[in-house]
N, C-alpha and C positions, 0 to 999 in steps of 0.2 A: 546475654544479649549484647550486641555490638554497640559501642559508644558512638555518639554523634561524631566524635573526632575520627573514628574509623571510617564512617560513611563519607567523610570529606577527603580521605586520603587518595592520592592520585598515583598512578604508575605511568611512566613514560615508555611507550612502545616505539622503538626505533625500527622503522619499516624500510626494507629494500628488496629488490628483485633477488630471487634465489641464486641466479648464476651471474649476477652483477653485470647484466647486459646493458650497456650504455648506448643510447641512440644519440644521433647527432643533435637533435633538437631538445634533448633533455638537459635541464639546468642542474649544475653542481651545487647550487645554493640550497641550503637546508632550511626547511620551514617547520613550524610547530603549529599544530591544530589541536583543538580541544573538543571532547565529547559534549561539553556543556552547550556548544552551539552547533551540534551535529546536523540539525535540520537545515542549516544554511551552507553546508559544505559545497564548495565548487569543485566537482570531480575533475574537469579538464585542467583547471588551474593547479590542483594538488598533484595530479599525475604528470604534470610537466616538470616535476622535480625528480632527481635520481633517488633521493632519500628524504623521508619526512618523519617527524615525530608526532605521535598522538598522545595527548594527555588524557588518560582515561581513569574513571572511578575504579578503584581497586576492587571494592566489594561487588560492583556490577559485573565485572569480568569473572569473578569467582562464582557468582550466582548463575550466570548464563552459559558458561563454558566449562566443561569438564577438564579441558586442557589447562586453562588458567587456574582452575580450582586446585588441581594437583601441583601446579607450578608455584602458586603463590601461597597456598596454605599447607603444603606438605613439607617434606624434609629436604627439598632441593635448595641449592644455594640461592636461587632466584627469589625464594620466599622472603628473604631479607633485603632484596634489592629493590630499588625504585626505578630501575631501568631494565627493560627486557628487549632483546633483539628478535625481530620477526623477519624471516626470509621467506617470502611468499609472493605470488603474483599480486602486484600492488592493487589493481582495480578490484580483484576478487576479495582481497582482505578488507578493503574499505567497505565493501558490501556486507561482509561478515560483521564488522564492527557496528555498522548501521543497524543490522538486525538485533545485535545484542543490546543495543541502547534504544530499542523500541520503534525504530523507523522501518517503513516498508522498503522492500528491495525490488528493483526492476529485474524480473526474471524473463529470460528469453531462451529459445532452443540453443542459442550459441553459448550462453554462459551457464546453462543448467549443470553440465558436468563439472566445470571448475568450481561452481558454488557448492555442489554436492560433495565434491572431494574435500573442500575446505570445511564444510559443515561436519563431515565425519572426522577429519583430523583434529579440529578444534573442539569437537564435541558440543556443537551448538544445536540443541534440540529444537529451539524456536525456528531456526533457519531450515532444518530438515523438515519440520512441519509445513513451513511456507512452500518449500520446493514440492513436497508431495501434494499439497493442496493445489498448487498451480498446475501440476501435471494432471491431477485428477480432473480439474476443471477443463483443461485443454482436451483431454481424451473423451470427455462426456459432453462437450459443448455442441449445440446444434447450429451455431453461428460460425461458418468456416472463415468468415472474414475477420473475426475477432482474434482468433488464434491460428497460427500457421507454423508448423514444424516442418522444415525441409527434410526430405527423405534421408539424406546422408546424415543429418543431425540425429534423426530417429535411430538409425543404425548404430551410431556411436553411443547414444544413450543406452540402447539395448546391450551393446558389448560391455559398457560400464556396469550396468546392472548385473550382467552375467559374471563379470569379474569379481564383483563384491557380493555375489550371492544374494542380491536384493530382489526378492520375488515380487514385491510391489511394483518396482520400476519395470520389471519385465512384463507384468500383467498390464500395466498402463501403456507400455509400448504396443503390445498386441491389441489393446482396445483402440488406441489411436489409429493404428494401421487398418484394423477391421472397419472402423467407421469411415475412413477416408480411402478405402481400397480403390475406388474408381479413379481418384486422383493419383494414387501411388502407382497403379499399373501403367499409366501413361508416361511415367518418369523413366528416363534413360537408365537410371541406376537401379530400377526395380529388380533386375537380375542379381543384384548384389545383396538383396535381403537375405539374412541368414536363414538356414533351413528351419531351425527351431522357432524363430520368430514368426516365420510364415505359417508353420504348422499351428502354432498357438493362435495366430490370427484367424486361420480357417475354421478353427473349432470355437471361436468366440461368438457368443450369441448376438453381438452387434455387427457381425460381418454384413456389410451393405454393398450390394452390387445391383446394377440395372437388370441384369439377366444372368442365367447360368452360363450362357455363351461368353459373356465378358469375363467372367471368372475363369472359365476354362481356357480361353485364349491367353490370359495372363499366366496361368500356371504352366501351360504348354511351352510358352516362351521361356519361362523361368527354368523349366526342366531341361529344355534344349541347351540353355547356357550353363547349367550346373551339373548335368549328368556325368560328364567326365570327371569333374572335381569330386562329386559324391562317390564315384566308383573308386577313386584313388584314396579316399578317406576310409575310415574304419566302418562306415555305414554299409550295411548290406542292402541288397536290392529290396528286400522286404521293408527295411527301415525307411528308405526314401520313396517307396511307392505309396507310403501313407499320405503323401501329398495328393496323389490321384484319387485315393479313396474318399477324399472329401468332396469330390465332384458329384453332383446329382445328375447323372447322365440321362435319366428319364425325362429331364426338362430341357434337353438340348433342342434347338430348332432342327427340323429334319434335314435341311440342306447342310447344316454345320456337321451333323453326325455323319451324313453320307460322304462329305468331302474328306473327313478325317480317316475314312477307311483305306485311303491310299497311302497314309503315313506309315512308315515302317515302325515307328516307335509307338504309335497310338492306335493302330488298326484294331487291336483286340478290344480296346475300350470303346471304339466307335461302333464295332459290330454289336457289342452288348447294348449300346445306346439305341441303335436302329431296331434291334429285336424288342427292346423295351417300349419304344415309341409305337411300333406296330401292335404290340400286345395291348397297349393302352387304347389303341384305336380299334381293337378287336378285329384286326385284319388278318393276322397270321394264322389264327386258329378259331374256327367257329365254335369250338367247344370251350374256349377259355372265356367264360362269361364273367366270372369273378376275378377281375384283373388285380384286385387289391390283395388277395391272399389273406393270411392270418398274421403276418409278421408286422414289423415296424413300418410305419408310413412316412417316416421323416424324409425318405428319399424322394417323395412326391410333393413335399412342401415347397412352394415358391418362397424364395428368400425375401422376407419382409421384416424390417426393423423400424424402430421409431425414428430412424434417420433416413429412411428410404424416401427419395424424391421422385424417382422414375421407375416404373415397372414395365419392362419390355418382354412381352411374350410372343412377339411377331415370329411367324414361321413355325409355330408349334401346333400342328394339327391335333396333337394328343391331349391338349388342355381341354378339360371338360368342366362343367359346373362343380362336379364333385371335387376335383383337384383344386379349383379356385377356392371353394368353400373350406376345404381342409386347411389351406394356407392362411385363412382368415380367422380360424378358430384358435383358442389357446393351445399351445404345444404341450398338452398333457395326455396321459393315457386315457383318462376318463372321457375327454372330449372326442378322442378317436373312437372309443367304444360306442358312444352315443351316435356318432356319424355312421358307423357301420350298421347299427340297428335301424336307423332312420332311412337308410337306402334299401328299399325293398326290391330285391333282385327278382327277375322273372323266374319262372320254373326252369329247371336245368334242361331246357329244350333248345338246342341251337337254332332250330327252324323258327322258333317263336321269339328269339332274343332280339332280332332286328326290328320287330314291330311292337315292342312293349315299352312303355314309358317307365322311368324310375321316378317315383314321387319322393321328393325331399320335403318332409313335413316341418311343422313349427316346433318340434321337440328338441331342437339343438340349443346349446348354451349360446349366449350373446357373442357375436363376432367381435374381434379386436378392432380398435380404431387406429389408423395410421395417418395422423394429421399432417405429416410432412409430404405425403404423396401428392404430387401435382400433375403428373403425366402418366398415362397408361397407353400402351400399344398392344392391341390384340389382333393385328393384321394377320390374316391367314389362319386364325384359330378356328378351324372348320367345325370342331365339335363343341364350340362354346356359343350357344345362342345369345344374341345381343341382349335380349330381354333379361336373361338370367345374369349376364355380366353386369348390366345396369343395376339390377337389384343388389348385387354384391358391392358394387362401387358406392352406391348411395349410403350403405351402412358402414363401410370400413374406410372410405376415402372422402371424408367430409369437405376437404379443401381441394378437391380435384379440379384442375383447370383445363387440361388438354386430353382429348381422347382420339386415338387413331385406330380405326377399324377397317382397314383397306382390304380389298379382295374378298369381301363377304357378300355373296349375292342376295342372301335372304334379308333384304333391308327394305323397309317401307318408311314413309314419312312419319307414320305414327310412332315408329321406334325412335326416331329423332325427337319427337315431341316428348316421349316418355323419358328420354335421357335429360332433356331440358327440365322437366318437372322434378325428376328424382335427384339430379345433380345440378342444383341451381347455380353453382359458381362456375360451371364449365364455360369457357370462353372460346375454345378452339376445338373443332371437330373435323376429322378427315375420314370420309367414307369412299375413297377412291376405288374404282375397279378399272379393269382394262377397257380401253376405248373400243367401241363398236367398229369392226373393220370396214363396215359399210359407211362411206361418206357419200350421201346422196348426190352431192354436186360433182362427184368424180366417177361414178359408176352408172352403167346403163342397166336398169332393172328389167328382167324378163318376166319374172313372176315373184309373188311374195304371199306368204300365209303365216298364221300364228296358231299356237296351241297354248291354251291357258294352263297355268300351274295351279295346283290345289292351294286354296287360300290359307289352309291351316297346315303348316308343315308338321312332320312327325318328329317332335322334339323328344329327345331321350331323357331329359331331366326337366323338372319344374322346381325352381328355387323360390322359397318364400312366398310372397304375395302372387298368386296366380290369377288375379283379377284381370279382366279383359283390358287390353291396351286401348281398344276402341272406345271404351267408356271414358278413359282419360282424354282421348281425342275430342270427344264431344263436350268436355267441360268448358271449352272455349279457350282461345289463345290468351296467354299471359306473357308479358315481356320477359325476354331472356337476356343473359349476359353474353351471348355469342357474338364475338367480333370477327372470327375467322371460320368460314365454312367451306369445305371442299367436297364437292359431289362429282368429281371428274369421272367421266365414262358412264354415269348412271343414265342410260337411255330410257329407263323406266320412270324417271322423274318427269312429271308432266306439269302443265300449267296450274292445275289445282294445288299441286304440292308447292310450287314456287309462290303462289298467292298466299298460301298458309304461312310459309316461311317469312314472307314480307310483312306479315301481321305481328309475329312475335319475335322477330329478329331486327328490331329497329336500330340496334347498336352495331349492326354489321359494318365492318370496315373492309374485309377481304372476302371475295366470293369467287370460287372456282367452279364454273359450269362447263368446262371443256368437255366436248363430246356428248353433252346432254341434248341429243338431237330431237327429243320430243317436246322441247320447250319452244314456244313461239316468240317472235320478236316483240309483239305487243305485251306479252306477259313479262319479258325481261324489262321492257320500258316501264311498266307499272311498278316493278320491284325497285328500279332505280329511283323513281319518284318518291317512294316511301322510305327507302334506306338512304338517307341524305348524308350519312357519314362514310359512305363507300369511298375508298381511295385506291383499291386494287380490284380489278375486274378481269377474269380470265374466261373467255367465251369462245375459244377456238372451235371451229366446226359445229357451230350452232346457227340458229336463225337470227342471231344478232344482226340488226340492220338499221334502216333509217329511223324507225320509231325509237329504238333504243338510243341512237346517236342524238336524236332530237331531245330526248329526256336528259341526256348528259349535258347538252349544250344550253339548255334553257335555265333561267334563273327562277322561274315560277313553277310551282308544283301543279298548277291547274291550267296549263296552256293547251291549245288545240292539238289534236293528234295528227293533224295534217303536216307532213314533213316539209311542205313548202311555206308553212305559216311563219316559221321562226328562223329558218336558215338564212344566214347573212347578218343576223343581229347578234353581236357578241355580248356576253354577259360575264363580267369579271367575277361574279359570285356563283357561277355555274358549277355543277359537280365536276365537269370536265377540267375546270381550272385547278382543281385540287387533286386530280388523279396522279398517283405515283406509279402505278403499274397497269398497263392495258395490253392484253393479249387477245387478238381477234383474228388469228390466222385461219384461213379457209372460210371466212364469213363472206360469201359472195352476194348476200342480200344487201350489203352496204355498197352503194355506187360511188363513183368518183367524187361527186359533189359533196356527199355526206362525209366522206373520209377527209376531204379538204377542210370542211367546216370543223370537224372534230379536232384535227391536228392543229388548227389555228388557235385552239383554246386550251391546249394541254401543255402549258408551260412548266408544270411541276413534274412531268413524267421522268422516271428513272429507268423503267423497263417497257419497251414497246415492241410488240410482235405484230407484223402485218403480212406475214408470208401468205402466198396463194390468195391475195386479195386484188382488188382493182386499183391498187395504188399506182399513181402516175407522178411525174415530176412536179406538176403544179401543186399537188397536195403535199408532197414531201417538203417542197420549198416554203410552204406556209407553216411548217412546224415551228412553234415559237419557243420551245424549251431549250435549256442549256445545261440540264442536269442528267442527261441520259448516261446510263451505265451499260444497258443491254439494248441492242437494236437488231431486229430480224426482219429483213425485207426480201427474203429469198423467194424466188419464182414470181417476181413482180416485174413491171415494165420501167422501173426507175433507171436513171442514167448515173454515170460516175460523177458528172457535174453536180447533180442534185445531192448526191450523197456527200460530196465535198463540202457543200454548204452546211450540212448537218454536222459533219465532223469538226469543222472549224469552230462551231459554236458549242460543242459538247466535248471538251477536253477530258472529261472523266469517263469516256467510253471504254468499257472493258471487254465486252462481248459483241462481236459483229458477225452477222450471217447475211451474206449477199450472194449465196450460191444460187445458180439457176437464173440470174438476172442477165438475160441475153442482150439487153440494151445498155449494159454497164458502161460500155465505151462506144455506144452509137446513140448520141443524143436524139431525143424525140423532136419532131418538127412542130413545136408549139412556140407561140410568140414569147412566152416567158422563158422558154429554154434558149431561144435565140439571144436573149439578153445576157445570159451568163455562160452559155457554152463557149462563146468566143473568148471568155476571160480565162478559162481553164483548159489545159491540154488533157489528154487521156491519162497521162502519168501523174497529173497534179493531185488526183485523188489519193494515190498511195503515198506521195510525198507528204501531203498534208496529214494523212493518217499516221505516217511514221514520226513526224515531228510533234504531233499534238497529243497523241493518246499513248497509253500503256496497256496493251491488250493482254487478256488472259485466255480468250477463246476467239477463234476466227474460222469462218467457212466461206470459201470463195471458189469461183469457177471461171466463167468467161473473162478473159483478159488478164488472168493472173499468170505472171511469167517470172523469169529469172530477174529481170530488172525491177519488177514489182517487189520481189522478195528483198532485193537490195535496198529499195526505198523504205521498206517496212522495218528494217533492222532495229532501229531505236525503239520501236513500239512493241516488238515481239520478244524482247529479252526475257520477259517473265511469262511468256505464252505457255499455257498448260494443255490446250487442245487445238488441233489444226485439222481441217478437212479441206481437201482440194478436189473439187468436183469436175464434171464435164465442162470443157471449155478452158480449163486451166492447163497450163503447159510448163511444168517445172523440169528443165533438162537435168542431166546427170550431175552437172556441177552444182546446181541449186539444191538437189536432194542430198548431195554429200555435205553441203554446208548446214543443213538443218540442225544437226546435233550441237554445233557451235553457235548457230544463230538463235536457236531456241533450246537451251540446255535443260529447261525444266519441263519439257513436254511429257505429258502423261497419256495423251491420246493422239494418235495419228491415223487418219483415214485418207486413203488415196484412191481416186477413181480415174481410170483411163490415163495413167501416167506411165512413162517408160522407166522400168525398174530393172535391176540386175542384182546378182549375188553380192557384188561389192557394195552396192548402196544399202541393201537390207542388213548386211553384216555390220556395216558402219553404224547404222541406226540402232541395231540391237546392242552393239558393244558400248556405244556412247550413252544412250538414253536408258540407264539402268532402272529408272523409276517408271518406265513405260507400262501402263496398265491396259491400254487398248490399242490394238494394231489391226487395221483393216486394209487389205489389198484387193481391190475390186476391179475386174475387167482391165487390168493393167497389161501393157505390152512389154516385150523384152523376155529374156530367158532368166528364170531363177531355178535353183535346184534345192535339194534338201540341205545343202551347205548353208543356206540362208538361216536355217533354224537349228544349226549344230551347236549353238551356244545356249547356255542355261539362261532362262528368263523367268526367275522365280516370282517377280512382281506382276507378270502379265496375267490379266483376268479375262480379257475378251479378245478372241482371235477370229477374224473373218478372212477367208481365202476364197475368193470368187473368181473363177475362170483364170487362175494364175498357177495352178498346180495340177495340170493334166497328167503329169508323170508320177503323182503320188501313189505309192503302193502300200501294202500293209506294213512292210518293214519301215518305210518312211513315217508312217503313222505312229509306230512304236517309238521311234526316236523323238517324235513330236511330243508324245505323252511324257517322256523323261525330261525334256528341256523346257516344256511349258506345263509343269506339273500342277499348277494352281488355277487352271482355267475354270471359269464358271459359265462361260458362254463360248460356243464353238459353231462356226458356219463354214461348211465346205461345199463348193459348187464347181462341178466339172472335173472332179478327181475320178476319172473313169476306170482306173486300174484297181480300185478297191473291191474286195469281195465280202462275202458274208462274215468272215473272220474279223472284219473291221469292227463289227458290233462289240465283240468281246474286248478288243483292244481299247475301244472308247470307254466302255463301261468299267473296265478294270483300271484304266489309266486316269480317268476323270469321273469317279463315282459321284462327285458332288455337283455335276453340271445342273444348271437351272434352265439353260436354253441350248437347244441342239437343232441345227438346220443342216440337213444333208439332201442335196439335190443333184441329179445327174451324176451320181457317184457309183458308176459301174454296177456291180451285183450285190450291193450291201444287203438288200432285202429280198434277194431272189429265193431264199429258203425260209422266208418268214421273218418275223421280229420276235426275238426271245431274249438275247443277252442285253439288249438296251433296256429291258425292264429293271435291270440292276441300277440304272440311273434313277433311283426312286424319288429324287428331289426335283425332277424336271417340272418346269412350269410352262415352257413353250417348246413344242416339238413340231418340226417340219420334216417330212419324208416324202420326196417326190422324184419319180423317174430313177429309182435305184434298184429296180428288179420287181417283177410281178409275182411276189410271193407273200405279200402281207395278208394275214388271215382276215376273214370276214368280220369277226368280233373284236378286231384290234382296238378300236376306239373305246369300247366298253371295258376291255381287258386293261388297257393303259390307264384309264381313269380310276380303276379300282386298285391297281398296283402302284400308281404314282399319285398319291393323294393330293399333291399340290398342283397337278397339271391343270392349266387354265386355257391353253390355246393349242389346238392340233390342226395341222395342215397336211393334207394328203392329196393323192392323185389316183383316179380310178384306174389308170394304166398299171398301177402297182398292186391292185387287188387280185388275189389269186382266184377268187370266185366272181370277179367282175363287179363287185359292190361291197359296201360296208354297212354293218348294222349301226344305226344312229341312236344316241341317247334320247329318251323321252321323259325322264324324270330328273328335273334340275336339282332336286334335293339330294340325289344319290351321289352326285359328283361335284367337284369344284370347277368343272368345265365352264368357261365363259363363252368361247367361240370354237366352232369347228368349220374348217374350210376344205372343201373337196373339189378339186379341179377336174374337169373332164376334157379329154383331147379327142381329136379326130385325125385320121391318117391322111397325109398328103403325099402323093406320088411325085418322085423326081423325074423330070423330063429328060431322061438319058437313053430312051429306047424301050420298046415293049418287052424285050427279053429280061430287063432288070427291074421291072416295076415292082415285083413281089419283094425283091431283096432291098430295094431302095425306097422305102417309105419311112417317113418320120412323123412323130406325133406333133400336131399343131393345136394350140389351145382353142377350145370351143366355148366353154362356160364354166362358172364356178358356183357351187352350192355353198351357201353360208348359213350356219345355224348360230344364233346368238341367244344366250339365256340371260334372264334377269329375274327379278323377284315376282314378275307378273306372268310372263309367258316365254315360250320358245319361238323365236321368229325364224322362219325358213325363207331365204331369198335366193333367187338364181339371177346372176348378173353375167354380162358378156365378158367383163374384164377378168384377167387372171389376178387373183388376190393371194 
């Protein structure tokens, strides 16, 4: 046993940097510190000296460090010495000493490796344990704000673990990367992640991603950056393809899989994905009833971990209740066997398969609970009934806050109520669908009729509780936590639905009813009176009018419904005074007086849309706000002088749309206008805008010129989107200046401008981040030279009446240089023929929108190759050749499962007509528009009447489907 005198023996540790690096601000003075007062050590003060001495207990060093144990108690000469020299990085060694003497050490990702190296060298097990414990806590923490390891530090730590054959460090690195994969993939140095670390991460059970698409995007980028390096290394193709093998291609969104088919590196993988998606949808083969097979089901499991916060299944039409349920069950062989047994497949009769339900009974093991999941997106999941999804969410996502289920037609207000009942914490719901193309204020209706849809859809699965939703509906309303509700485009939502919402959504702050044309002004007004917390209202193209405005402007919830009873009386505590967002574009039920009253009370507005309304200068001049960031007054009668006043008082304006304002520089003859029009010239508006605001988006037309662009220069340096419409005139010099004036442009749309190859080449060359380019009805001559440069970032291209010379060869070049398009519109390219279909479908297989009009003979032999654009959501084919088959609409809907909008012309029907869909549940089609033309003879003499006739529009048949009926309307206008 050691004597007490031994316990009190000290050793002097003389510490200095290993390479004797002396900095200018380091003192040469030597200090002595002692471990007896280690808790009060001042690190900055100590480290300000070149050398320092530590008086340390000899026995404590021997007990805590194998290095000092061998040095002080062995046969080394130092065992008899009271002074030992230490050459180590000083700050690191101080931390080692603190650990040996029982003090905590501040560990970060920056000092982890130096501390680990020191702990190994000096054999300090306590420090090694602290380091491993810290890293374990970091890798398993659910609080991303508490710990953060930079990706470059993580890579260095991995390399260190690899060098020292430390499996624990490597495992913890993989765990941290797996849990934080969404953060890591957005980092610029993600491509530098070592192959073995990435592979270990992909196989880790904590791999957390929002969707398989996000994971795949990251891996494809990594492979693009590392393929050459991997090929130069000793790894074989088989060895680095193991990265791709980790992707669950059956869970890709259809548009994503279709788009990757044009990739030279990943086309094979994409084709496998497409086949798998259609197999899951039971589209490719009527005989493939049992799509599960007898093998492993892990490739169908949606990636969910205890760290998952967001689940994104949008654009996946193959997701069924079975796949969702499989992902929520324990990942065990037994659970999969039980699931197989409980799914009762119909008899192996392909003809009966479509009409038989699969009953999922109660015999399954309990589903797992993922408490971190707060957001789910099932938009476009056509095979996933909302009722079944809600049942699954309620059991496995107890803290769900946001649900997005856009573009699902089979929605009723009872479904919303069920969601509120089952997932009581949900606060945001988005049920958007495409807007009805019929806006009653803008079309002349010739006739209209409707066909009711069966009330009970043919659901292929029933999950869990199959009790009637209607019974829940009749239980009576209960208050919900919903604060944000989006029902955009839901033309089937009626007054009774809105009344019901107003009863159980009293906490509503944000309401989007854009395009809800069946809701009346009185009903909207009643909802406004009840939901007093509303600060954001979107009601474009609805009946929103004087009653609703009166409700917004009144302080009392029980005032008269007469619109004249309260107008003119301002209330500081009105709902209008607290509005932050108001979009009422196209609401013609609101007259000039009511708009004026509303604007006079909306001093807190940040976003205001009044396009296509009865807005005049008097109303706009009464706007009392100073916080506007977004202003849309397009197609109104406002003048530049009135806009000037708004701009002066709203310096935070970022987005301005004044396109179609014909009076922008022609002041109205009103008394109020006369008072201020004399104070401002026509150019003052742009001068004021240029020196006051910093714009990100702008749309202008009438009066926009070269001089206007010069005045705007200071305001548009950060501009990201520009549209120049009818009435704007930017000469060649102005268009050449665009790339330098607006270097950050991502979207450029030009109508009726004079363009040339020189201008377009300059734009394409300089604006490398351009994602949208639209040239519509422009004058001047351009050629294929304008598109001879690669534009890999371009996603949307519209060429309308600017490429009459375009032939098939030009289209091929376009597919090569604009390889990543998702939306394409060609109008007036009359030299294209039927081979153009194949060029488009092979060059851009991932298109989601395609418009071809007056394009030669593209459809003269029918439509076949375009069916390979399987992810199309919007398709317009008009005046491209009279060869389109009669059953084209039904055929397209079955082969393009995401197709929601189709526009055709009877001129192109090879049998003079088209078969129309009559069962909304069979397709995802939202609207079908079929135009009809009549022939007009040209007055150039009787001998040429037969040869010189051209089609002139006569009427348009519009079919719109919703959850209630299919409405057929004939209008005079061409839609």
